[in-house]
C-alpha positions as CSV (number, residue, x, y, z in Angstrom):
1,X,11.2,9.6,-9.3
2,X,13.0,6.3,-8.6
3,X,16.3,7.5,-9.9
4,X,16.0,10.5,-7.8
5,X,15.4,8.5,-4.6
6,X,18.3,6.2,-5.4
7,X,20.5,9.3,-5.9
8,X,19.5,10.6,-2.3
9,X,20.0,7.1,-0.9
10,X,23.5,6.7,-2.4
11,X,24.6,10.2,-1.1
12,X,23.2,9.3,2.3
13,X,25.0,6.0,2.3
14,X,28.1,7.7,1.3
15,X,27.6,10.3,4.0
16,X,27.5,13.3,1.7
17,X,24.1,14.3,3.2
18,X,22.5,13.9,6.9
19,X,20.0,11.2,7.7
20,X,17.5,14.1,8.6
21,X,17.9,15.8,5.0
22,X,17.6,12.5,3.1
23,X,14.4,11.9,5.2
24,X,13.0,15.1,4.4
25,X,13.9,14.9,0.3
26,X,12.4,11.4,0.2
27,X,9.5,12.2,2.1
28,X,9.3,15.2,-0.2
29,X,9.5,13.0,-3.3
30,X,6.9,10.4,-1.9
31,X,4.6,13.3,-1.0
32,X,4.8,14.3,-4.7
33,X,3.7,10.8,-5.8
34,X,0.9,10.9,-3.1
35,X,-0.3,14.3,-4.6
36,X,-0.5,12.7,-8.1
37,X,-2.6,9.9,-6.8
38,X,-6.3,9.9,-8.3
39,X,-8.3,7.9,-5.8
40,X,-8.6,8.4,-2.0
41,X,-7.4,4.9,-1.7
42,X,-4.3,5.7,-3.7
43,X,-3.7,8.8,-1.5
44,X,-3.9,6.7,1.6
45,X,-1.6,4.0,0.4
46,X,0.9,6.7,-0.7
47,X,0.4,8.3,2.8
48,X,1.1,4.9,4.6
49,X,4.2,4.4,2.2
50,X,5.5,8.0,3.2
51,X,5.0,7.1,7.1
52,X,6.5,3.5,6.6
53,X,9.4,5.1,4.7
54,X,10.1,7.8,7.6
55,X,9.9,5.1,10.3
56,X,12.2,3.0,8.3
57,X,14.7,5.8,7.9
58,X,14.6,6.8,11.7
59,X,15.2,3.1,12.5
60,X,18.4,3.0,10.2
61,X,17.1,0.7,7.7
62,X,17.4,3.0,4.7
63,X,17.8,0.8,1.9
64,X,16.4,1.2,-1.6
65,X,15.3,-2.4,-1.4
66,X,12.9,-1.6,1.7
67,X,11.1,1.2,0.1
68,X,11.0,-0.6,-3.5
69,X,10.0,-3.9,-1.9
70,X,7.1,-2.5,0.0
71,X,5.9,-0.1,-2.8
72,X,6.3,-2.8,-5.4
73,X,4.5,-5.7,-3.5
74,X,1.7,-3.3,-2.5
75,X,1.1,-2.0,-6.1
76,X,1.2,-5.5,-7.5
77,X,-1.2,-6.9,-4.9
78,X,-3.6,-3.7,-5.6
79,X,-3.5,-4.7,-9.3
80,X,-4.2,-8.4,-8.6
81,X,-7.2,-7.7,-6.2
82,X,-8.5,-5.0,-8.5
83,X,-8.7,-7.5,-11.3
84,X,-10.4,-10.0,-9.2
85,X,-13.0,-7.3,-8.3
86,X,-13.5,-6.4,-12.0
87,X,-13.8,-10.1,-12.9
88,X,-16.4,-10.7,-10.1
89,X,-18.4,-7.8,-11.4
90,X,-18.1,-8.9,-14.9
91,X,-19.6,-12.4,-14.1
92,X,-22.3,-10.9,-12.3
93,X,-21.4,-11.8,-8.6
94,X,-23.4,-10.0,-6.2
95,X,-21.5,-10.5,-3.0
96,X,-17.8,-10.2,-2.0
97,X,-15.5,-11.1,1.0
98,X,-12.4,-10.2,2.5
99,X,-10.0,-13.2,3.0
100,X,-7.2,-12.6,5.6
101,X,-3.7,-14.3,5.9
102,X,-2.7,-15.9,9.3
103,X,-1.0,-13.1,10.5
104,X,-3.5,-10.4,9.2
105,X,-3.6,-7.0,11.2
106,X,-6.7,-5.6,12.8
107,X,-7.7,-3.5,10.0
108,X,-7.9,-6.7,7.8
109,X,-9.4,-8.7,10.3
110,X,-12.3,-6.2,10.7
111,X,-12.7,-6.2,7.0
112,X,-13.0,-9.9,7.0
113,X,-15.2,-10.1,10.0
114,X,-18.0,-8.0,8.4
115,X,-18.5,-10.8,6.1
116,X,-20.1,-10.9,2.8
117,X,-21.0,-7.4,1.6
118,X,-22.5,-6.0,-1.9
119,X,-20.0,-6.2,-4.7
120,X,-19.9,-2.3,-4.9
121,X,-19.9,-1.8,-1.1
122,X,-16.7,-0.6,0.7
123,X,-15.4,-2.7,3.6
124,X,-14.9,-1.0,7.1
125,X,-11.5,0.3,6.1
126,X,-13.1,2.2,3.2
127,X,-11.4,0.0,0.6
128,X,-13.4,-1.8,-2.1
129,X,-10.8,-4.5,-2.2
130,X,-7.2,-5.5,-0.8
131,X,-4.7,-4.0,0.0
132,X,-5.9,-2.0,2.9
133,X,-2.2,-1.0,3.6
134,X,1.2,-1.5,2.5
135,X,2.3,-5.2,2.7
136,X,-1.1,-6.3,2.9
137,X,-1.4,-9.9,1.7
138,X,-5.1,-10.4,1.9
139,X,-7.3,-11.4,-1.0
140,X,-10.8,-10.7,-2.4
141,X,-13.2,-13.6,-3.2
142,X,-16.8,-14.3,-4.0
143,X,-19.2,-15.2,-1.3
144,X,-20.2,-18.6,-2.1
């Protein structure tokens, strides 16, 4: 998949295909990834990445690194916070909190403002742990 995206972006960079055609091809490739997503959360994240990518393409910032950085950072963050959640559940922790970064978005602020919730409950965004969106830098913690 990544190789196919790089090929499309290389062809776009060398003006062998139009920007509109590249947007369509990449959106289809990313939609294919979204279609393979197992959970609703993964599907939402994939859709957000598609939307972010299309906006990036329209703005003329169509580098592979922008798409790769967004996708990679989000996936790594998801893995870290999922592990934190697993560890909290294993330790018998009953409450969790959403910890925002200083420049958090409204989605994340809403999740944090709700305060401690049950370890198996969902935050207002519908997520069990961060990230709630691409490039989210919030973390999950236990309620003290």
